[in-house]
VOPAGU-2260 file (C-alpha; in pm, 1 decimal, decimal comma):
REM VOPAGU-2260
SITE   aa  ch    i         X         Y         Z
SITE  MET   A    0       0,0       0,0       0,0
SITE  LYS   A    1     139,9     336,4     -99,4
SITE  GLY   A    2      19,5     684,7    -184,9
SITE  ASP   A    3     120,8    1008,2    -350,3
SITE  LEU   A    4      36,5    1267,2     -88,0
SITE  HIS   A    5     134,0    1583,1    -277,0
SITE  CYS   A    6     -52,8    1664,2    -600,5
SITE  HIS   A    7    -189,8    1986,5    -747,9
SITE  SER   A    8    -486,6    2025,9    -980,5
SITE  LYS   A    9    -627,9    2305,7   -1194,9
SITE  LEU   A   10    -791,1    2443,0    -880,5
SITE  SER   A   11    -453,4    2593,0    -791,7
SITE  ASP   A   12    -137,4    2582,0   -1004,4
SITE  GLY   A   13    -161,5    2242,5   -1171,2
SITE  SER   A   14    -240,0    2178,2   -1537,1
SITE  GLN   A   15    -453,6    1865,1   -1487,8
SITE  GLY   A   16    -805,6    1818,2   -1357,2
SITE  ILE   A   17    -908,6    1613,3   -1055,0
SITE  GLU   A   18   -1027,6    1314,6   -1258,4
SITE  ASP   A   19    -706,1    1311,8   -1463,4
SITE  ILE   A   20    -498,4    1299,3   -1144,6
SITE  ILE   A   21    -699,8    1015,2    -992,8
SITE  ALA   A   22    -705,7     817,5   -1318,2
SITE  MET   A   23    -325,8     846,3   -1343,1
SITE  SER   A   24    -295,3     745,3    -978,5
SITE  LYS   A   25    -491,5     427,6   -1053,1
SITE  LYS   A   26    -267,8     348,3   -1350,7
SITE  MET   A   27      37,9     397,5   -1128,8
SITE  ASN   A   28    -107,8     140,5    -886,2
SITE  LEU   A   29    -143,2     389,4    -602,2
SITE  ASN   A   30    -381,2     304,8    -320,6
SITE  PHE   A   31    -402,4     658,9    -182,3
SITE  VAL   A   32    -373,1    1008,8    -324,6
SITE  ALA   A   33    -397,3    1354,4    -166,7
SITE  ILE   A   34    -484,1    1654,4    -383,3
SITE  THR   A   35    -301,2    1927,4    -196,5
SITE  ASP   A   36    -406,2    2236,1    -388,6
SITE  HIS   A   37    -263,3    2560,9    -258,4
SITE  ASP   A   38    -488,9    2729,2      -5,4
SITE  THR   A   39    -814,1    2569,6    -118,3
SITE  MET   A   40   -1008,6    2260,7     -21,2
SITE  SER   A   41   -1246,4    2282,7    -315,1
SITE  SER   A   42   -1129,8    1948,0    -453,9
SITE  HIS   A   43   -1247,6    1739,9    -158,2
SITE  SER   A   44   -1606,6    1649,3    -252,9
SITE  ARG   A   45   -1534,3    1586,2    -620,8
SITE  ALA   A   46   -1215,4    1392,4    -547,0
SITE  LYS   A   47   -1402,1    1159,2    -307,8
SITE  ILE   A   48   -1663,1    1077,9    -573,5
SITE  VAL   A   49   -1405,5    1016,3    -846,7
SITE  GLY   A   50   -1177,2     825,4    -609,7
SITE  ASP   A   51   -1459,0     585,5    -520,7
SITE  ARG   A   52   -1519,9     527,8    -890,9
SITE  TYR   A   53   -1156,2     440,9    -959,8
SITE  GLY   A   54   -1090,1     253,8    -637,5
SITE  VAL   A   55    -836,2     507,6    -510,3
SITE  GLN   A   56    -874,7     631,1    -153,6
SITE  ILE   A   57    -860,4    1009,8    -120,9
SITE  ILE   A   58    -688,2    1167,4     177,5
SITE  PRO   A   59    -836,9    1517,8     225,8
SITE  ALA   A   60    -559,7    1775,2     218,5
SITE  VAL   A   61    -451,6    2131,5     146,3
SITE  GLU   A   62    -110,2    2295,2     112,7
SITE  PHE   A   63     -89,3    2625,4     294,1
SITE  SER   A   64     138,2    2903,0     169,3
SITE  ALA   A   65     293,6    3076,8     468,3
SITE  PHE   A   66     589,3    3295,3     559,7
SITE  ASP   A   67     870,0    3271,2     811,0
SITE  TYR   A   68     890,8    3640,5     899,7
SITE  GLN   A   69    1182,6    3591,0    1135,2
SITE  ARG   A   70    1404,9    3469,4     850,2
SITE  GLY   A   71    1226,8    3629,6     556,2
SITE  ARG   A   72    1149,4    3306,2     371,4
SITE  ARG   A   73     843,8    3139,1     225,6
SITE  VAL   A   74     732,5    2807,4     372,6
SITE  HIS   A   75     468,5    2551,0     277,5
SITE  ILE   A   76     272,3    2344,7     528,1
SITE  LEU   A   77      64,6    2043,3     425,0
SITE  CYS   A   78    -256,1    1982,1     619,2
SITE  TYR   A   79    -406,5    1634,2     609,9
SITE  MET   A   80    -750,8    1513,5     719,7
SITE  PRO   A   81    -882,1    1824,5     901,8
SITE  LEU   A   82   -1178,8    1723,7    1116,8
SITE  LYS   A   83   -1329,0    2072,7    1106,0
SITE  PRO   A   84   -1230,6    2203,7     759,7
SITE  ASP   A   85   -1468,5    2498,7     791,8
SITE  ARG   A   86   -1220,6    2655,8    1034,4
SITE  LEU   A   87    -964,0    2671,6     752,7
SITE  GLU   A   88   -1190,1    2834,7     497,9
SITE  GLY   A   89   -1133,4    3195,6     604,8
SITE  MET   A   90    -756,5    3171,5     576,0
SITE  CYS   A   91    -784,8    2990,4     242,9
SITE  ILE   A   92    -998,6    3268,9     101,0
SITE  LYS   A   93    -768,1    3539,5     237,6
SITE  ILE   A   94    -454,2    3384,4      84,3
SITE  CYS   A   95    -622,1    3318,3    -250,8
SITE  GLU   A   96    -748,5    3675,7    -269,4
SITE  SER   A   97    -399,9    3807,1    -189,8
SITE  ARG   A   98    -247,7    3586,0    -461,2
SITE  LYS   A   99    -519,5    3679,5    -709,4
SITE  LYS   A  100    -446,7    4048,6    -649,5
SITE  SER   A  101     -71,8    4009,9    -705,7
SITE  GLY   A  102    -134,2    3777,2   -1000,9
SITE  ASN   A  103    -357,9    4032,2   -1172,7
SITE  GLU   A  104     -98,4    4304,5   -1114,3
SITE  MET   A  105     172,7    4086,3   -1268,3
SITE  ALA   A  106     -54,2    4007,4   -1562,6
SITE  LYS   A  107    -109,1    4378,8   -1627,9
SITE  LYS   A  108     266,3    4440,0   -1628,5
SITE  VAL   A  109     327,3    4151,8   -1869,0
SITE  MET   A  110      52,5    4269,7   -2104,5
SITE  LYS   A  111     229,8    4605,8   -2133,4
SITE  LEU   A  112     535,5    4422,6   -2265,6
SITE  PHE   A  113     373,0    4152,5   -2479,8
SITE  PRO   A  114      67,9    4153,3   -2712,5
SITE  ILE   A  115    -138,3    3904,9   -2514,6
SITE  SER   A  116    -495,2    3962,0   -2397,2
SITE  PRO   A  117    -656,5    3918,0   -2055,1
SITE  GLU   A  118    -868,6    3642,1   -2209,4
SITE  SER   A  119    -558,3    3444,8   -2308,0
SITE  ILE   A  120    -458,2    3433,0   -1939,8
SITE  THR   A  121    -808,9    3375,9   -1806,4
SITE  ARG   A  122    -842,1    3075,2   -2036,4
SITE  HIS   A  123    -585,3    2898,1   -1819,0
SITE  SER   A  124    -669,0    3048,1   -1478,8
SITE  ALA   A  125   -1048,6    3009,3   -1500,6
SITE  SER   A  126   -1057,2    2684,8   -1301,3
SITE  SER   A  127    -815,4    2812,1   -1036,9
SITE  LYS   A  128    -890,5    3000,4    -718,9
SITE  SER   A  129    -606,2    3243,2    -802,5
SITE  VAL   A  130    -402,5    3379,4   -1091,6
SITE  TYR   A  131     -60,9    3213,7   -1097,8
SITE  LYS   A  132     255,2    3301,2   -1286,9
SITE  GLN   A  133     217,8    2969,0   -1468,9
SITE  HIS   A  134    -109,5    3086,4   -1621,8
SITE  ILE   A  135      57,3    3399,6   -1755,9
SITE  MET   A  136     348,9    3196,8   -1892,0
SITE  HIS   A  137     109,1    2955,2   -2061,6
SITE  ALA   A  138     -45,0    3249,4   -2247,2
SITE  LEU   A  139     303,5    3363,7   -2351,4
SITE  MET   A  140     377,9    3010,2   -2474,0
SITE  GLU   A  141      67,2    3007,2   -2689,6
SITE  ALA   A  142     165,6    3345,9   -2832,0
SITE  GLY   A  143     506,4    3207,8   -2931,8
SITE  PHE   A  144     725,2    3408,3   -2693,1
SITE  THR   A  145     862,3    3102,0   -2513,9
SITE  THR   A  146     855,0    2725,2   -2547,0
SITE  GLY   A  147     830,0    2642,5   -2178,1
SITE  ILE   A  148     675,7    2762,2   -1853,0
SITE  TYR   A  149    1013,3    2792,1   -1682,8
SITE  GLY   A  150    1336,9    2925,9   -1824,6
SITE  PRO   A  151    1502,7    3258,5   -1914,3
SITE  LEU   A  152    1177,8    3446,2   -1982,9
SITE  TYR   A  153    1017,8    3330,4   -1657,9
SITE  ASP   A  154    1323,9    3445,8   -1463,2
SITE  LYS   A  155    1334,3    3777,7   -1649,0
SITE  LEU   A  156     971,7    3848,6   -1563,9
SITE  PHE   A  157     913,4    3680,7   -1228,5
SITE  HIS   A  158    1239,2    3634,0   -1041,6
SITE  PRO   A  159    1163,4    3753,6    -685,4
SITE  GLU   A  160    1461,5    3991,4    -687,2
SITE  GLN   A  161    1525,1    4088,5   -1050,3
SITE  GLY   A  162    1194,6    4010,6   -1222,9
SITE  SER   A  163    1057,6    4314,8   -1406,0
SITE  CYS   A  164     694,6    4209,4   -1351,9
SITE  TYR   A  165     717,9    4038,9   -1014,8
SITE  VAL   A  166     469,5    4142,5    -746,0
SITE  GLU   A  167     499,4    3991,2    -400,7
SITE  THR   A  168     205,1    3810,3    -241,0
SITE  GLU   A  169     132,1    3859,3     127,0
SITE  TYR   A  170     119,6    3531,1     320,2
SITE  PRO   A  171      23,6    3456,5     683,5
SITE  ASP   A  172     283,0    3377,8     948,6
SITE  VAL   A  173     374,4    3009,9     965,9
SITE  TYR   A  174     284,8    2993,2    1336,4
SITE  GLU   A  175     -62,6    3126,7    1262,2
SITE  VAL   A  176    -108,2    2859,6     995,9
SITE  LEU   A  177       7,1    2579,3    1225,8
SITE  ASN   A  178    -221,3    2692,1    1507,7
SITE  LEU   A  179    -516,8    2702,3    1270,2
SITE  ILE   A  180    -443,1    2356,4    1129,0
SITE  HIS   A  181    -433,2    2205,0    1474,4
SITE  SER   A  182    -747,7    2388,3    1585,5
SITE  SER   A  183    -922,3    2231,4    1285,8
SITE  GLY   A  184    -812,1    1884,3    1393,9
SITE  GLY   A  185    -574,4    1856,3    1100,8
SITE  ILE   A  186    -232,1    1694,8    1076,0
SITE  ALA   A  187      48,4    1943,1     997,9
SITE  VAL   A  188     336,8    1823,4     779,2
SITE  PHE   A  189     629,7    2047,5     685,6
SITE  ALA   A  190     653,1    2038,9     304,4
SITE  HIS   A  191     987,2    2011,6     117,6
SITE  PRO   A  192    1210,2    2201,0     369,6
SITE  HIS   A  193    1499,4    2201,1     120,0
SITE  ILE   A  194    1309,4    2410,5    -136,7
SITE  TYR   A  195    1321,1    2729,2      70,5
SITE  ASN   A  196    1622,3    2632,8     282,9
SITE  SER   A  197    1404,0    2601,3     590,3
SITE  PHE   A  198    1600,7    2353,0     799,7
SITE  ASP   A  199    1653,1    2607,3    1079,1
SITE  LEU   A  200    1279,8    2679,9    1099,9
SITE  LEU   A  201    1207,3    2307,6    1082,1
SITE  GLN   A  202    1438,9    2242,6    1376,5
SITE  GLU   A  203    1265,2    2517,2    1573,7
SITE  LEU   A  204     919,4    2372,4    1504,5
SITE  CYS   A  205    1034,4    2021,0    1591,1
SITE  GLU   A  206    1167,3    2136,0    1926,6
SITE  LYS   A  207     840,9    2316,9    1998,8
SITE  ARG   A  208     637,9    2007,7    1895,4
SITE  LEU   A  209     432,5    2212,9    1650,9
SITE  ILE   A  210     443,0    1976,7    1353,6
SITE  ASP   A  211     329,2    1618,0    1313,7
SITE  GLY   A  212     534,7    1512,4    1013,8
SITE  ILE   A  213     795,4    1605,6     754,0
SITE  GLU   A  214     783,9    1553,6     378,3
SITE  VAL   A  215    1095,9    1339,5     337,6
SITE  TRP   A  216    1049,6    1200,1     -14,7
SITE  HIS   A  217    1029,0    1474,1    -278,0
SITE  GLY   A  218    1161,2    1501,8    -632,5
SITE  LYS   A  219    1399,8    1784,8    -548,2
SITE  ALA   A  220    1535,1    1630,4    -228,0
SITE  THR   A  221    1887,5    1491,2    -242,4
SITE  GLN   A  222    1986,7    1169,4     -67,7
SITE  ASP   A  223    2152,4    1381,3     200,8
SITE  ASP   A  224    1829,8    1581,3     243,0
SITE  GLU   A  225    1627,3    1263,5     279,6
SITE  ALA   A  226    1869,9    1116,8     531,8
SITE  GLN   A  227    1867,0    1434,8     742,2
SITE  LEU   A  228    1489,5    1466,5     733,4
SITE  HIS   A  229    1434,7    1101,2     815,1
SITE  GLN   A  230    1669,5    1134,5    1110,9
SITE  MET   A  231    1467,4    1431,5    1235,6
SITE  CYS   A  232    1148,9    1225,1    1207,7
SITE  ASP   A  233    1309,8     950,5    1416,0
SITE  THR   A  234    1444,4    1194,2    1673,2
SITE  TYR   A  235    1119,5    1383,9    1725,5
SITE  HIS   A  236     878,1    1094,1    1658,1
SITE  LEU   A  237     726,5    1255,4    1347,8
SITE  ILE   A  238     559,9    1092,4    1048,5
SITE  PRO   A  239     772,5    1086,3     728,4
SITE  THR   A  240     565,2    1147,1     414,4
SITE  GLY   A  241     632,1    1179,4      44,6
SITE  GLY   A  242     477,8    1290,9    -280,7
SITE  SER   A  243     554,7    1390,9    -636,1
SITE  ASP   A  244     450,9    1756,8    -590,0
SITE  PHE   A  245     271,3    1698,7    -918,3
SITE  HIS   A  246     180,6    2005,8   -1126,7
SITE  GLY   A  247     150,3    1847,6   -1472,5
SITE  MET   A  248     311,0    2069,4   -1735,0
SITE  TYR   A  249     331,2    2354,2   -1484,5
SITE  SER   A  250     650,6    2216,6   -1334,6
SITE  SER   A  251    1017,7    2308,8   -1357,0
SITE  ARG   A  252    1116,5    1942,2   -1374,3
SITE  PRO   A  253     962,5    1609,4   -1480,7
SITE  ALA   A  254     743,6    1493,9   -1192,0
SITE  HIS   A  255     476,9    1236,5   -1278,2
SITE  ILE   A  256     216,0    1104,3   -1038,0
SITE  GLY   A  257     379,8     850,1    -809,6
SITE  LYS   A  258     737,1     965,4    -873,4
SITE  CYS   A  259     772,2     996,6    -496,4
SITE  THR   A  260     536,2     819,2    -259,2
SITE  THR   A  261     446,9     768,2     104,1
SITE  PRO   A  262     493,0     410,6     229,7
SITE  ASN   A  263     221,1     208,3     398,3
SITE  GLU   A  264     358,2     245,7     750,6
SITE  SER   A  265     345,8     624,5     724,5
SITE  ILE   A  266      -7,3     619,0     585,4
SITE  GLU   A  267    -113,6     395,3     872,8
SITE  ALA   A  268      52,4     639,3    1114,1
SITE  LEU   A  269    -143,7     928,3     962,3
SITE  PHE   A  270    -473,1     744,2    1007,0
SITE  ALA   A  271    -378,1     642,9    1361,5
SITE  LEU   A  272    -300,2    1004,1    1452,4
SITE  ASN   A  273    -626,6    1112,9    1291,8
SITE  GLU   A  274    -812,2     870,4    1522,3
SITE  GLU   A  275    -625,0    1006,7    1824,9
SITE  ILE   A  276    -719,6    1362,3    1733,0
SITE  LYS   A  277   -1085,8    1260,8    1694,7
SITE  LYS   A  278   -1088,0    1132,1    2051,3
SITE  SER   A  279    -936,7    1454,5    2185,6
SITE  MET   A  280   -1173,3    1695,0    2009,8
């Protein structure tokens, strides 16, 4: 038994729909899949219906975009199986609105430089709760200005420091996100710490017992990263998880469904913790 516990659909910044993701999961012989769209839980009801049809068990999840204000770095926190998801809705809406605002501002800047229309961007962002840089780049691809989502043009436009069209999105403090996840009865897993060089924050959260797991297996994690993260899970009695961080064509590297997975013992640990939380709420 295994599962891919990190996948993104068109509801956030993925290029594939919910049914496509679940159908691919079935073909990859996965028993479980979590659609962890950024800051929205809109996939949950539909994913459950489609999962039942394909014989793939859906683990309700969301990936929160947060910020470590002490160190000035972004951080992502995965939330699994919240018992009271309604408590998360307000923060989800707030983050999506903030991202939509910055996304629209970036789109306006890009349209001043390139002859693309608002409709060409909306065509790709219509299913999403926000406007992402990937949607803008897809429009530029269709107009022939680039052949890929990521590359020199993406960096020229959207690099956080040098990008001519980059507009920063305001995210909530990571501690606020963690407190909200736990108040909802959810399981908090620190996503891909190596992506934003967040090992110092991770250590701090481990010592304060504010997270329940760490994403150990990820396409961009080195063997050294995995070894260090697994050791931290052992030391602090946390659940090691894994996932492909699937985005379809909206990815900077090949990352198919099931490229990285969560083993059975970790999935069982997640369900066991979920049962413990139920008893305490």
